SEPA-825838 format. One record per residue: residue number from 1; x, z, y of N, C-alpha, C in turn; residue in three letters. Coordinates in steps of 0.1 Angstrom, whole numbers, plus 5000, padded with zeros to 4 digits. Last residue first. Layout:
N
 resi   nu   nw   nv  cau  caw  cav   cu   cw   cv resn
  NUM    X    Z    Y    X    Z    Y    X    Z    Y  ALA
...
END
This chain:
295
 resi   nu   nw   nv  cau  caw  cav   cu   cw   cv resn
  295 4919 4986 5231 4913 4994 5242 4914 4987 5255  GLN
  294 4921 4973 5206 4922 4966 5218 4916 4973 5230  GLN
  293 4930 4971 5173 4929 4981 5184 4930 4972 5196  ARG
  292 4916 4963 5140 4923 4960 5153 4921 4971 5163  GLY
  291 4920 4952 5105 4913 4960 5116 4921 4957 5129  SER
  290 4916 4943 5071 4920 4940 5085 4913 4949 5094  VAL
  289 4928 4942 5038 4920 4950 5048 4925 4946 5062  ILE
  288 4925 4913 5016 4933 4924 5023 4924 4931 5033  VAL
  287 4911 4893 5005 4912 4905 4997 4920 4916 5004  ASN
  286 4912 4868 5016 4900 4876 5019 4901 4890 5012  PRO
  285 4938 4852 5031 4936 4860 5019 4924 4870 5022  ASN
  284 4933 4834 5051 4945 4832 5042 4943 4840 5029  ILE
  283 4910 4844 5063 4909 4831 5057 4921 4828 5048  LYS
  282 4921 4868 5071 4910 4869 5061 4908 4855 5055  LEU
  281 4938 4859 5091 4943 4866 5079 4933 4866 5068  ILE
  280 4920 4849 5110 4929 4840 5103 4934 4846 5090  LEU
  279 4907 4873 5119 4900 4862 5112 4908 4852 5105  GLY
  278 4929 4886 5130 4922 4892 5118 4914 4882 5111  GLN
  277 4936 4870 5151 4945 4871 5139 4938 4877 5127  LEU
  276 4915 4874 5169 4918 4861 5163 4926 4862 5150  VAL
  275 4905 4894 5185 4906 4896 5171 4909 4883 5163  ASN
  274 4916 4907 5218 4909 4898 5208 4911 4902 5194  GLY
  273 4948 4921 5227 4934 4916 5231 4929 4907 5220  PRO
  272 4963 4944 5203 4963 4935 5215 4949 4929 5217  GLY
  271 4971 4945 5170 4972 4953 5183 4973 4943 5194  LEU
  270 4957 4945 5139 4960 4937 5150 4960 4946 5163  GLU
  269 4968 4954 5108 4962 4960 5120 4967 4951 5132  ILE
  268 4963 4950 5074 4968 4943 5086 4961 4949 5098  PHE
  267 4972 4960 5042 4964 4963 5054 4971 4957 5066  GLU
  266 4990 4953 5023 4976 4953 5019 4966 4956 5031  THR
  265 5021 4940 5016 5011 4943 5027 4997 4942 5021  ALA
  264 5040 4932 4997 5033 4944 4995 5023 4948 5006  GLY
  263 5052 4907 4998 5061 4919 4999 5053 4932 5000  ASP
  262 5030 4891 4997 5039 4891 4986 5048 4903 4986  GLU
  261 5021 4896 5024 5013 4900 5012 5022 4901 4999  ILE
  260 5042 4883 5038 5039 4898 5040 5031 4903 5028  MET
  259 5039 4857 5029 5051 4864 5026 5049 4879 5027  HIS
  258 5014 4851 5041 5015 4851 5026 5028 4858 5022  LEU
  257 5020 4853 5068 5011 4863 5062 5012 4863 5047  VAL
  256 5039 4832 5070 5043 4846 5073 5034 4856 5066  CYS
  255 5022 4810 5064 5034 4813 5055 5039 4827 5058  GLN
  254 5005 4810 5086 5000 4811 5072 5011 4816 5063  THR
  253 5023 4806 5107 5016 4819 5106 5010 4820 5091  TRP
  252 5046 4791 5118 5042 4791 5104 5035 4804 5101  LYS
  251 5048 4773 5145 5045 4786 5142 5039 4786 5128  VAL
  250 5075 4748 5147 5061 4752 5145 5060 4767 5142  PRO
  249 5099 4747 5175 5095 4747 5160 5081 4752 5158  SER
  248 5106 4752 5200 5105 4738 5196 5102 4736 5181  THR
  247 5106 4780 5201 5099 4772 5212 5097 4757 5208  LEU
  246 5122 4791 5181 5107 4791 5180 5100 4782 5190  GLN
  245 5149 4792 5184 5143 4780 5177 5128 4779 5178  ALA
  244 5151 4818 5195 5154 4806 5203 5148 4794 5197  ILE
  243 5143 4833 5173 5135 4834 5185 5138 4822 5194  LEU
  242 5163 4828 5155 5150 4823 5152 5141 4823 5164  ASN
  241 5185 4840 5168 5185 4826 5165 5171 4820 5162  LYS
  240 5176 4867 5169 5179 4860 5181 5178 4845 5179  LYS
  239 5176 4873 5141 5164 4874 5149 5165 4866 5162  ILE
  238 5203 4870 5135 5193 4861 5129 5180 4861 5137  THR
  237 5213 4892 5149 5217 4878 5153 5208 4868 5147  GLU
  236 5200 4915 5138 5197 4911 5152 5202 4897 5155  PRO
  235 5183 4915 5107 5196 4913 5113 5194 4907 5128  ASP
  234 5158 4915 5096 5163 4928 5102 5176 4926 5109  THR
  233 5128 4897 5087 5142 4897 5092 5146 4911 5098  GLU
  232 5108 4884 5063 5111 4896 5070 5126 4896 5074  GLY
  231 5100 4849 5069 5103 4860 5060 5107 4872 5069  VAL
  230 5097 4827 5085 5085 4832 5078 5088 4844 5068  THR
  229 5113 4814 5103 5118 4816 5089 5107 4821 5080  SER
  228 5096 4812 5126 5104 4801 5121 5108 4802 5107  VAL
  227 5082 4836 5130 5074 4823 5129 5083 4812 5123  ASN
  226 5093 4864 5111 5094 4855 5122 5087 4842 5119  GLN
  225 5086 4896 5105 5084 4883 5099 5082 4873 5110  TYR
  224 5107 4922 5105 5099 4915 5114 5098 4901 5108  VAL
  223 5111 4953 5087 5113 4938 5088 5103 4932 5098  PRO
  222 5117 4982 5109 5111 4975 5097 5113 4960 5098  CYS
  221 5131 4988 5131 5128 4999 5122 5121 4994 5109  ILE
  220 5156 4963 5138 5143 4969 5139 5141 4980 5129  PRO
  219 5188 4964 5154 5181 4963 5141 5167 4970 5142  ALA
  218 5186 4951 5188 5190 4961 5177 5184 4958 5164  SER
  217 5200 4931 5214 5190 4933 5203 5196 4943 5194  PHE
  216 5206 4925 5248 5209 4933 5236 5197 4934 5227  PRO
  215 5209 4892 5260 5201 4903 5259 5204 4911 5247  THR
  214 5222 4868 5261 5229 4879 5268 5220 4892 5268  VAL
  213 5206 4851 5246 5220 4853 5241 5227 4865 5249  SER
  212 5183 4849 5261 5183 4857 5248 5197 4860 5244  ILE
  211 5191 4832 5282 5186 4846 5285 5187 4855 5272  ALA
  210 5198 4809 5268 5208 4815 5277 5204 4830 5279  GLU
  209 5173 4802 5257 5184 4805 5248 5195 4813 5256  SER
  208 5157 4795 5278 5154 4808 5271 5166 4812 5263  LEU
  207 5168 4770 5283 5167 4780 5294 5166 4794 5287  GLU
  206 5163 4756 5259 5177 4758 5264 5178 4769 5274  GLN
  205 5135 4757 5258 5144 4763 5247 5158 4766 5252  ARG
  204 5128 4742 5279 5125 4756 5280 5133 4763 5269  ALA
  203 5137 4716 5271 5143 4722 5283 5140 4737 5284  PRO
  202 5121 4714 5246 5135 4715 5246 5141 4721 5259  GLU
  201 5094 4709 5244 5098 4722 5249 5113 4724 5249  MET
  200 5091 4685 5230 5090 4685 5244 5093 4698 5251  LEU
  199 5091 4691 5203 5104 4688 5209 5103 4687 5224  PRO
  198 5069 4720 5202 5072 4706 5199 5086 4703 5206  SER
  197 5056 4744 5211 5062 4743 5198 5064 4728 5193  HIS
  196 5033 4729 5234 5040 4740 5229 5045 4738 5215  PHE
  195 5027 4707 5255 5030 4706 5241 5039 4717 5236  ALA
  194 5005 4722 5280 5015 4713 5275 5017 4714 5260  GLY
  193 4985 4738 5288 4993 4732 5299 5003 4722 5293  GLY
  192 4953 4734 5272 4966 4740 5273 4974 4732 5283  VAL
  191 4926 4732 5257 4929 4733 5271 4942 4741 5273  LYS
  190 4928 4708 5230 4929 4722 5235 4932 4722 5250  LEU
  189 4907 4686 5212 4917 4688 5222 4917 4702 5228  PRO
  188 4900 4687 5178 4896 4693 5191 4907 4694 5201  LEU
  187 4887 4673 5153 4900 4672 5160 4897 4675 5174  ALA
  186 4870 4681 5122 4871 4681 5137 4885 4679 5141  ARG
  185 4874 4673 5096 4861 4677 5101 4860 4676 5116  LYS
  184 4893 4645 5086 4893 4658 5093 4879 4661 5098  ALA
  183 4895 4620 5073 4886 4630 5068 4886 4643 5075  GLY
  182 4910 4600 5084 4915 4605 5071 4906 4616 5065  ALA
  181 4899 4596 5108 4897 4586 5098 4901 4591 5084  GLU
  180 4909 4619 5120 4895 4618 5118 4892 4608 5107  LYS
  179 4936 4611 5121 4932 4623 5113 4917 4623 5110  LEU
  178 4936 4590 5139 4940 4588 5125 4935 4599 5116  LEU
  177 4928 4604 5162 4920 4592 5157 4923 4590 5142  ARG
  176 4948 4622 5165 4935 4627 5163 4926 4616 5157  CYS
  175 4970 4605 5170 4970 4613 5157 4956 4618 5155  ALA
  174 4964 4595 5195 4965 4586 5184 4964 4594 5170  LYS
  173 4964 4619 5210 4952 4611 5209 4952 4601 5197  GLU
  172 4991 4626 5207 4980 4635 5202 4967 4627 5200  VAL
  171 5003 4604 5221 5006 4607 5207 4996 4616 5200  GLY
  170 4993 4606 5247 4990 4594 5239 4992 4597 5224  SER
  169 5004 4631 5254 4989 4629 5254 4986 4617 5245  ILE
  168 5029 4643 5231 5025 4636 5243 5010 4634 5242  THR
  167 5021 4673 5212 5029 4662 5216 5025 4656 5229  GLY
  166 5008 4690 5183 5013 4691 5197 5022 4679 5200  SER
  165 4982 4705 5163 4992 4695 5166 4996 4695 5180  ILE
  164 4973 4731 5142 4973 4726 5156 4985 4716 5157  VAL
  163 4951 4736 5115 4964 4734 5119 4964 4728 5134  ILE
  162 4933 4748 5090 4933 4748 5104 4948 4747 5109  GLN
  161 4935 4748 5062 4924 4740 5068 4924 4740 5083  GLY
  160 4947 4781 5061 4944 4768 5053 4932 4761 5060  PRO
  159 4959 4788 5094 4953 4792 5081 4950 4780 5074  CYS
  158 4978 4778 5113 4971 4790 5115 4965 4796 5103  ASN
  157 5006 4765 5121 4999 4765 5108 4991 4778 5108  TYR
  156 5011 4747 5149 5007 4760 5145 5000 4758 5131  ASN
  155 5022 4720 5150 5027 4731 5159 5023 4745 5154  ALA
  154 5031 4688 5139 5024 4701 5136 5030 4712 5144  PRO
  153 5036 4664 5166 5041 4672 5154 5031 4683 5151  VAL
  152 5044 4635 5183 5033 4644 5179 5037 4651 5166  VAL
  151 5055 4610 5204 5059 4624 5199 5046 4631 5196  ILE
  150 5058 4576 5193 5053 4586 5202 5057 4600 5196  ASP
  149 5063 4558 5173 5065 4553 5186 5061 4564 5197  ASP
  148 5056 4568 5148 5070 4568 5151 5073 4564 5166  THR
  147 5035 4584 5129 5035 4579 5143 5049 4580 5149  ILE
  146 5039 4596 5105 5037 4581 5105 5037 4575 5119  SER
  145 5039 4623 5110 5052 4616 5107 5051 4601 5108  ALA
  144 5012 4627 5112 5020 4629 5124 5034 4622 5122  CYS
  143 5005 4622 5085 5000 4614 5096 5008 4615 5109  ILE
  142 5019 4643 5072 5021 4629 5068 5017 4620 5080  GLU
  141 5008 4666 5083 5022 4663 5084 5025 4649 5082  GLU
  140 4981 4663 5074 4984 4664 5088 4999 4660 5091  VAL
  139 4986 4665 5046 4980 4653 5052 4983 4652 5067  LYS
  138 4996 4691 5043 5004 4680 5040 4999 4666 5046  GLU
  137 4974 4707 5050 4986 4707 5059 4994 4694 5056  ASP
  136 4942 4692 5045 4954 4699 5040 4966 4697 5049  PRO
  135 4916 4695 5069 4925 4687 5062 4936 4695 5056  LEU
  134 4899 4711 5086 4894 4705 5074 4903 4695 5066  GLY
  133 4908 4705 5120 4901 4713 5110 4897 4705 5098  LEU
  132 4932 4707 5144 4927 4699 5134 4921 4707 5123  ILE
  131 4935 4710 5179 4933 4717 5166 4926 4708 5156  ALA
  130 4961 4698 5200 4947 4696 5195 4946 4704 5181  ALA
  129 4978 4695 5232 4977 4700 5218 4963 4698 5213  MET
  128 5001 4677 5255 4989 4685 5251 4989 4689 5236  THR
  127 5017 4667 5286 5015 4667 5272 5004 4676 5268  SER
  126 5040 4656 5310 5025 4658 5307 5023 4657 5292  PRO
  125 5069 4670 5315 5063 4660 5305 5049 4663 5303  ASN
  124 5073 4688 5336 5083 4677 5334 5077 4666 5325  MET
  123 5054 4707 5332 5053 4699 5344 5062 4687 5343  GLU
  122 5064 4719 5309 5050 4712 5309 5049 4703 5321  CYS
  121 5087 4731 5318 5088 4720 5308 5075 4712 5307  ALA
  120 5076 4751 5335 5085 4740 5340 5086 4728 5331  LYS
  119 5063 4766 5316 5056 4760 5327 5063 4748 5332  GLN
  118 5085 4775 5301 5075 4767 5295 5067 4759 5305  MET
  117 5098 4791 5320 5105 4780 5315 5095 4770 5308  ALA
  116 5078 4811 5324 5082 4802 5336 5089 4790 5331  MET
  115 5077 4823 5299 5065 4817 5305 5069 4807 5316  ALA
  114 5104 4832 5295 5098 4822 5286 5086 4815 5293  ARG
  113 5105 4851 5315 5114 4840 5316 5108 4828 5307  LYS
  112 5086 4869 5305 5084 4862 5318 5092 4850 5319  TYR
  111 5099 4876 5281 5086 4869 5280 5083 4862 5294  VAL
  110 5122 4888 5291 5123 4876 5283 5110 4868 5282  LEU
  109 5111 4910 5304 5119 4901 5312 5120 4887 5304  LYS
  108 5099 4924 5282 5091 4918 5293 5098 4908 5301  LEU
  107 5122 4930 5267 5111 4922 5261 5103 4916 5272  GLY
  106 5135 4948 5285 5141 4935 5281 5131 4925 5275  ASP
  105 5116 4969 5285 5120 4962 5298 5126 4948 5295  GLU
  104 5115 4977 5258 5103 4973 5266 5107 4964 5278  PHE
  103 5142 4964 5238 5136 4974 5247 5124 4968 5254  SER
  102 5140 4952 5204 5142 4949 5219 5136 4961 5227  LEU
  101 5134 4963 5180 5146 4954 5181 5149 4951 5195  ALA
  100 5112 4980 5177 5125 4986 5182 5136 4976 5182  GLY
   99 5088 4971 5170 5096 4975 5159 5110 4979 5164  ALA
   98 5078 4963 5195 5071 4974 5188 5080 4979 5177  ALA
   97 5095 4942 5200 5096 4954 5209 5089 4966 5201  VAL
   96 5086 4924 5180 5100 4928 5181 5102 4941 5189  LEU
   95 5060 4920 5186 5063 4925 5173 5077 4931 5173  ALA
   94 5062 4908 5212 5055 4921 5210 5059 4927 5197  SER
   93 5074 4884 5203 5081 4893 5212 5075 4907 5212  PHE
   92 5054 4873 5188 5066 4877 5181 5075 4886 5190  GLU
   91 5034 4865 5205 5032 4878 5199 5045 4882 5191  GLY
   90 5040 4838 5211 5043 4848 5221 5043 4862 5214  LEU
   89 5035 4833 5178 5041 4827 5189 5046 4837 5199  SER
   88 5021 4861 5165 5019 4847 5166 5024 4841 5179  HIS
   87 5042 4885 5148 5034 4881 5160 5033 4866 5160  GLY
   86 5047 4914 5127 5048 4899 5129 5039 4896 5141  ALA
   85 5062 4940 5107 5054 4935 5119 5056 4920 5119  THR
   84 5060 4967 5082 5064 4953 5087 5056 4949 5099  MET
   83 5052 4992 5082 5061 4987 5071 5067 4974 5074  ASP
   82 5049 5012 5111 5048 5000 5104 5057 4998 5092  PRO
   81 5034 5036 5124 5044 5036 5113 5043 5023 5105  LYS
   80 5021 5052 5148 5026 5038 5146 5037 5039 5136  PHE
   79 5017 5079 5151 5007 5072 5142 5012 5057 5139  GLU
   78 5034 5088 5170 5038 5089 5156 5029 5082 5146  ASP
   77 5021 5066 5194 5031 5076 5191 5034 5076 5176  GLY
   76 5004 5048 5205 5000 5054 5192 5009 5065 5188  MET
   75 5015 5037 5227 5006 5049 5229 5001 5055 5216  THR
   74 5029 5015 5217 5036 5027 5223 5027 5039 5224  LYS
   73 5008 4998 5210 5017 5003 5200 5024 5016 5205  ALA
   72 4997 4993 5236 4989 4998 5225 4997 5005 5214  LEU
   71 5019 4981 5247 5015 4994 5252 5006 5001 5243  ILE
   70 5020 4956 5234 5031 4966 5232 5027 4980 5236  VAL
   69 4995 4944 5242 4999 4946 5228 5009 4957 5226  SER
   68 4997 4943 5270 4986 4950 5263 4989 4953 5249  HIS
   67 5021 4928 5273 5020 4942 5278 5008 4950 5271  LEU
   66 5015 4903 5262 5026 4911 5257 5024 4926 5261  PHE
   65 4994 4895 5279 4991 4897 5264 5002 4906 5258  VAL
   64 5009 4894 5303 4997 4902 5302 4994 4905 5287  ALA
   63 5030 4875 5299 5033 4889 5301 5021 4898 5299  PRO
   62 5012 4852 5295 5021 4856 5285 5025 4871 5287  GLN
   61 4995 4850 5319 4990 4852 5306 4999 4858 5296  THR
   60 5012 4846 5342 5004 4859 5340 5000 4861 5326  VAL
   59 5023 4822 5340 5032 4833 5344 5025 4847 5343  LYS
   58 5001 4806 5333 5011 4809 5323 5020 4821 5327  THR
   57 4969 4816 5343 4982 4811 5347 4993 4815 5337  GLN
   56 4946 4828 5334 4951 4817 5326 4964 4811 5331  ARG
   55 4940 4847 5352 4946 4852 5340 4951 4841 5332  LEU
   54 4927 4831 5371 4939 4839 5375 4947 4842 5362  ASP
   53 4904 4823 5356 4914 4813 5361 4927 4820 5364  GLU
   52 4891 4847 5353 4896 4840 5341 4907 4830 5345  ASP
   51 4902 4869 5379 4893 4859 5373 4899 4853 5361  THR
   50 4910 4905 5380 4911 4890 5384 4900 4882 5378  GLY
   49 4911 4931 5372 4901 4927 5382 4901 4912 5386  ASN
   48 4931 4935 5352 4919 4944 5353 4907 4938 5361  PHE
   47 4950 4915 5356 4945 4918 5342 4931 4926 5343  MET
   46 4955 4917 5383 4950 4904 5377 4944 4907 5364  ILE
   45 4965 4943 5385 4954 4939 5394 4947 4926 5388  ASP
   44 4987 4942 5368 4976 4950 5364 4963 4946 5373  THR
   43 5006 4927 5382 4999 4921 5370 4987 4929 5366  ILE
   42 5016 4926 5411 5008 4935 5404 5000 4928 5393  SER
   41 5051 4916 5411 5037 4915 5415 5029 4923 5407  PHE
   40 5076 4921 5399 5075 4919 5413 5062 4915 5419  GLY
   39 5082 4928 5373 5077 4914 5376 5077 4911 5391  LEU
   38 5089 4955 5376 5099 4945 5370 5095 4931 5374  ILE
   37 5066 4966 5387 5079 4967 5394 5088 4956 5389  ALA
   36 5047 4962 5367 5045 4957 5380 5058 4956 5388  ASN
   35 5060 4977 5346 5059 4963 5345 5056 4956 5358  ALA
   34 5056 5003 5356 5069 4998 5354 5070 4983 5353  LYS
   33 5028 5004 5353 5034 5004 5367 5049 4999 5366  GLU
   32 5026 5003 5325 5020 4992 5333 5026 4992 5347  PHE
   31 5039 5027 5319 5045 5014 5315 5039 5003 5322  LEU
   30 5022 5047 5331 5036 5046 5335 5042 5032 5331  GLU
   29 4998 5042 5317 4999 5041 5331 5013 5038 5336  ASN
   28 5007 5049 5291 5002 5035 5294 5003 5032 5309  ALA
   27 5011 5076 5294 5022 5067 5291 5019 5052 5294  LEU
   26 4985 5086 5301 4996 5086 5310 5008 5077 5307  PRO
   25 4955 5069 5295 4967 5074 5288 4979 5074 5298  HIS
   24 4933 5060 5308 4931 5071 5300 4944 5077 5294  SER
   23 4938 5037 5324 4931 5049 5330 4931 5061 5322  GLU
   22 4951 5020 5306 4957 5024 5319 4951 5037 5324  TYR
   21 4930 5017 5288 4943 5022 5283 4950 5028 5296  LEU
   20 4911 5004 5302 4908 5017 5297 4921 5024 5293  ASN
   19 4926 4979 5308 4921 4989 5319 4918 5003 5314  LYS
   18 4932 4961 5288 4942 4972 5291 4937 4982 5301  GLY
   17 4913 4935 5302 4922 4939 5291 4932 4950 5296  MET
   16 4899 4924 5322 4896 4938 5320 4905 4944 5308  GLY
   15 4896 4892 5309 4896 4900 5321 4892 4914 5318  VAL
   14 4917 4884 5281 4904 4885 5287 4904 4894 5299  PHE
   13 4938 4865 5258 4935 4873 5270 4921 4873 5274  GLN
   12 4945 4849 5238 4937 4860 5234 4933 4869 5246  ALA
   11 4962 4830 5248 4948 4826 5245 4939 4837 5241  GLY
   10 4993 4837 5232 4986 4832 5244 4972 4827 5240  GLN
    9 4989 4859 5203 4997 4851 5213 4988 4847 5225  GLY
    8 4989 4893 5188 4984 4879 5191 4992 4872 5202  PRO
    7 5005 4909 5161 5004 4908 5175 5000 4894 5180  PHE
    6 5002 4933 5134 5004 4920 5139 4999 4919 5154  VAL
    5 5016 4955 5110 5010 4954 5124 5013 4940 5129  TYR
    4 5009 4963 5078 5015 4953 5086 5008 4953 5100  ALA
    3 5015 4988 5054 5007 4984 5066 5016 4974 5074  LYS
    2 5011 4988 5018 5019 4987 5030 5011 4982 5042  LYS
    1 5009 5000 4988 5000 5000 5000 5009 5000 5012  MET
END
């Protein structure tokens, strides 16, 4: 019986997230105020009282989701005893901080750097993503690989029958057409700023690489199942290498969850806004226990 704590990524945010935590827990209050000082603007004002549009700004969304997730873990005190952690895309930073591989301050600085670098890369190359439902992963991979005159790649392996593709606008449109012809139930364009987890994020990867390479990492208190390798990692240098590769590599969430279950995870607790990961985990294996905290 092992507990796995999992942390959501961009898209899980909602207005009012973290407000109860801020008002009811002194440590949460302290950490949120520390975050305002580090970022140089009041992210708490936007999180608690802003509009959906305010919260959707990349420079706000990523640190907001990170803060909510990590502060939930920090305020659990001795109750937070993970056997393993993992996070979806951005959530990997939350998982690393919660497991003690990164300090709260350094984690926040890297997440903000990542958000700004990704925003810049999106502006350089207009691009997009789409969710593909109802096809085997192998078929999606095959069709993406068949498009050789454009960029389109599998980006998120969310659960069986749900995969997100990423690339140039024309590449994604072409792939969606071919995937529907091949029997996809749906091919849904996503409202995102760009082609995350694709080769088009290379400028952001280079920028983040420099920041990660000079940031101190420690061995975590438990294995962290990373999106790139999909297995439990504890070596700080390996963790850094995988974190750098993550921006241009697919998020292999299905594979991470399967490996955690293989390694004994029977209960998954999602910390952060929303409950998306709980739903995905049950689609990967309906026999595990899932729950969440999102004060």
